[in-house]
N, C-alpha and C positions, 0 to 999 in steps of 0.2 A: 443949566447946561443938558441935565437932567430929562427936561421934557421936549427938548429941540430936536431930537430925532423923531422922536413921535409926533410929531407936529408939523416936521416935515413929512412926516410917513403921509397923514393924511392928509396937506397941500398938495402931495403928489396927487394921490389916488382922485385928490377931487377937481383937480385942475388940471393935470396931464394924463396924467394914465397910463400903461405900457399899449394899449389902442394905440395910443395919437402918437406914443415916441414911437411904435413903426412902423405910423405908417410916416412920419415926419420925416425917417429913418430913411423908407423908401421913395420919398421925392426927392431927399438931397442922395441917395446916391442916382437915383434916372436924372436928374438933373446932370451931378458932374460929370456921370458915363457919357450926355448926349455933348453935353463941352465940347470933353473931350473927343467924343469923335469927329462932330463935325470941325475942331482943328485940325483933329489925325488926316481927316478925309481932306483935309482941301489943298487945292491943286493934285486932284485924282484924276488919270490918264485913262481913262474909259478903255479906249483899245489894249492898254496894256492888260486892262482887267480881264479883257478876250482872250488874250492871247495867253493869260495866264489861266484861264481854266482848260485852253486846249493846249497846254503843255503839262498838264495833268493826267498821269499814264492812266488809261481808257482800265486796265488788267488790278490797277493800286484803290481806282472807286470801282471793283468788286469789292476786289476783302475788305473794302472799310463797309463799304453794303453790307456782306458774309458779319462783320463787326459788330455791326448796331444791330441787326437782324439779334444775334446772342447776346448783347447786349441785355434789347427787349426780353429775350429769355431769361438771362438773371435774373431782370428786374419781375419778374410774374413770379417766383419767390419773396417778396418784401409779404406779399401778400397774405400766399400758402404758410411759412413759417410762423406771423400775426395770428392767422384764423386755428394755428394747434395752438399757440400758445396761450392762448385766450379759453381753449379746450371745442371747438366748433369745430370737432373734427367729421360735421356729416355734408358739411361744404367743398364739391370735388375740386381737383385741381385748377379743372375746364373754368371754373367758376371763378376759383381763385388768379387766376389766369387773362379772363376777360376783365375783372374788376381794375387789377394792375397796369394793364396794357391802356384799355380806355382812359383812365383816372388819370394818369401818370397825361398820358398826349395830349388829354383835353387838357386838361386843366391844369400845365403847366402851359400848357401854347395861350389859352385865356386869360389865365394867367389868378391872382389870388387861390394858389392849390389845396391850399387849407378847406377853403371853402367849395369850390366847384367839385375837386375831388372828391371830398365828404359828400357832396352830395350824391356824387353821381356811386361810387358806393354805396351808397343807402339806396339808392334805387336797386342797384343788382342784390343785395344780401339781403334787403326785406326780403326777398319771395324765396329767401330760406331760414326764415324767421327770425334773422337779429334783428337787436332796435337799434337806438340812435346810442346809446351809451356802447355795445358792442363797437360799431365802426370806429365811435369815439376810440376806445383801446385800437385797433387796425391802426387808423392812422398816427397815434401814438406810434406802438412799436416799430412801423413800415418807417415812419421816420427816424426811429433809432437806429435800425437798419443803417438806413442812409446814411446817416451822421456818423456814428461807428466806423465803418466806411473810411469816409470823406478824410479823418480824423486820423485815421491810423494811417492812408497812405500817404497823407499829404506831409503828415510828421514824419514817414521811413525817409519822400525826397529828401524834404528842408535838409532832414541832419547828414546827409549825403551832399546834396545839391543848394545849400542854402544860397545862394546866387543867383537860382531859377529865380527864388520868387523879391529879389530884390527889387526889380525894375517894376515889379507892381506894389511892394505895399514901400518902399522907402528906406528901409531897416537897411542896418549894416547886416553883413554874412555872418557877425557872431549873435546877434539878437535874434536870428532868425533862425540858426541851428539849437539855441535855448526853448523858443518856442517850439521847434519838435520835441528836444526831448519834455519839455512837459505837455505836451499832447501823448507822445508817449507814454509819460508817468500816469497820467492819467487815468489812461486805458485800461494799464497797471492796476492802479487804484481799485478804478471799478471793478474787473475782472473779483481782486480779492478780498472784495466790502461785498463781492453776490458767494460766497463762500462764508460768509458768516450765519448765514443759517436763513430760512423760508421768511422767516419774519421780515427780516432788513430785507426781501425783496418784494416785498408789496407794496404800493405805491396807493393814496388814494384815500378816501373813505364812506362806508354806507353804501349805496347801490353802484360809486362809481372807485373802483378796487379793479387794479391789473397785476399781476405775479412776473414781476421782470422774471427774463428765462434763468437756467441756473448758468454757471462760469464755464462750461461747457458746449453749453448751445450759445452762449454769447459768444464763443470761438464761432459756430457756424454761423451767427448775425451777421459776426463783420465779416467771413470768409466770400459770402452771399454778395455784402456793401464792397468789395474790394475787385471781387471777379467782372460783378455788374460796371465799374469803374475804370477799370483794366482794358476792356474791351473796348470802351468810349472812349479812351486817350488813345490806342492803340488805332482808330480807325482816323482819330485828327492826324497823328503821326504817319498813318499810310499816304494821307492828305498833302502835308506839308512840303513847300517844295525840299529837293532831296540840299542843295546851295543855298547859303550857308549847314554844312554840318549843326543836329541840334541830337544829345541824346534824350532814349526814350524817357528816362527818369525827373534827367529838365523836362522837358515839356511835356509828364504829366503833374508837377505843381503847377505850373503855370494853369495847365487846361483845366486841374480840381479848382485852383481860387477861382479864378473867371469865372464855374459853372458857378461856385457858394457866392458870389457878389452878385449873379442873376436868380439865385433865388432869392436872396437877401430882398433884394429892390422891388420881386414880385408883378416883376414887367412882365407882360405879356411875349414869351418865347426868348425869354432873357434880352427881348432886340435891346439894342442898343447896347446894354450893360456888360453882355460877353462878348462880345463885336471889339468892344472901344477894352476892354481887358486884354484882349489877347492881342491886340496891335498892339499899344504901349508895352506890355510886356516882353515882346520878341522884336526889339527894335532891329535887330540885324539882317531880322527879310526886308521886303520888297514889298511895301503898301499893299502891290499893288496883286504881287504873286499873293500876299497872305488873305487877301478882302477874298481872291477866288478862291482859295482853301475853306476858308467861311461861309463863304457862300453854298458848295458842294456838300460840307459839313451840314449844312441848315436845311437842306432838302434831305438831304436823309434821316437825319438825325430828327428834324420839327415839322419839315410840311409832311412826310412820305405817313411817315405812325400817324399824325393828325387827321387828313384824310382816310386813312383806314378804320381809325376810332369812331368816326364821326359816322362814319360809314357801316360799320359794324350795331355802333347801337341805334344808329341809322334805320336799321334793319327791323333790328329786335327790337323795337317798339313798333314796328311796320306788323312784324310779324304776332306781337302777343297781342296788342290792340286792335289789331287787323282780320286777319287771318286766322288766329287761333278761335273768335269768336265768332267769324262768318263759318269756321266748321264746325263748333259746335252746337252752331242751332241749325244746319244740315241735318249734323245726324242728332238732334234732338224730331226734325222732320220726319228722320224716315223711322225710327220708332216710335213714333207718333203710323207714321201710313203702313206698318208691319204689324202694328197692334191691331189694324182694323183688317184685316184679310177677309178676301171672301170665302163664303161657308162650306164652296167648295174644296176648302187647303182642306189637307189634312191634320187632326187633331194635334199629332205629335210634331209638324212639319210649325204651326202656329205655337204650341212652347216654345222650341228651338227660338225661334225669330225674338219670340219675348223675352229670354233667357237672355240673350244676346242684346239685345236693347237695355235691360235693366243692367246687363255689366259694364256698359260705355257710363 
């Protein structure tokens, strides 16, 4: 028995491994979600969906768009907070905002966010002297912000409205409330652990070492995640049909659970997984009305930001790799032309031109 556990551990690493287990879990979630979605959408009336789209007040769509905008503004502080945590204070906020927005929007829509988002971050931050390890630290701390915010909001919501999660996880309300208290207790224990000294906050070794934020800064970290999720959930709440009524906190619980399932699946844009989870967890709403809501939300939160992020990154690459080299060649050509001024030009004028060329 003493040697059984080490043998099982070695066998797991050799034949399965965490990577394969993660891929298998993603495939299972996607397959289950697609099956559920197909079954749920059976017999859907397309005309009723169009009617549901027309029934959404235009003012609510505008307010939801503003909430999505503010959610992405809050999202920019994920990278900014991580940069300040690892001591890269020379990277300005605008670059952190660019990295957060483009890496999340493109990575989440393409899928495999860890790799695609990390590649985009490295492309941007490498211009400021950051290496792959620095980018890995930023990804880790940004992910920590996301998960802390999710766990906090979800735990609060499930503690107050445990029934909201029961449709999705099929667990009794009492179990969901216990899970909620466990989530809040884990955050409390994490904060206490952070207060036990800076050495406790060091993770990693040798070249890869990151110091976790202190307890007060972790509260700021949680606040960033909470505000981000709050704006996203509010956008969905504004688009949801008015009848039957549902309170904001209950909808937030359903929304966060559906979002987490979408992230766990690694499906591009969480497509199919997020939608199926929302349809299953909100059976009191008509399927056509809810599909209309999900369609508008997907356009506001996924499609439009994805298009903007692609345009921004494409323009940036075009500017850096085409326009700037062309401008540099043009400046060099002008400098060379000024260096060969005609003899009749005064010596003082020649010296001034050469000085300007050297500064460039």
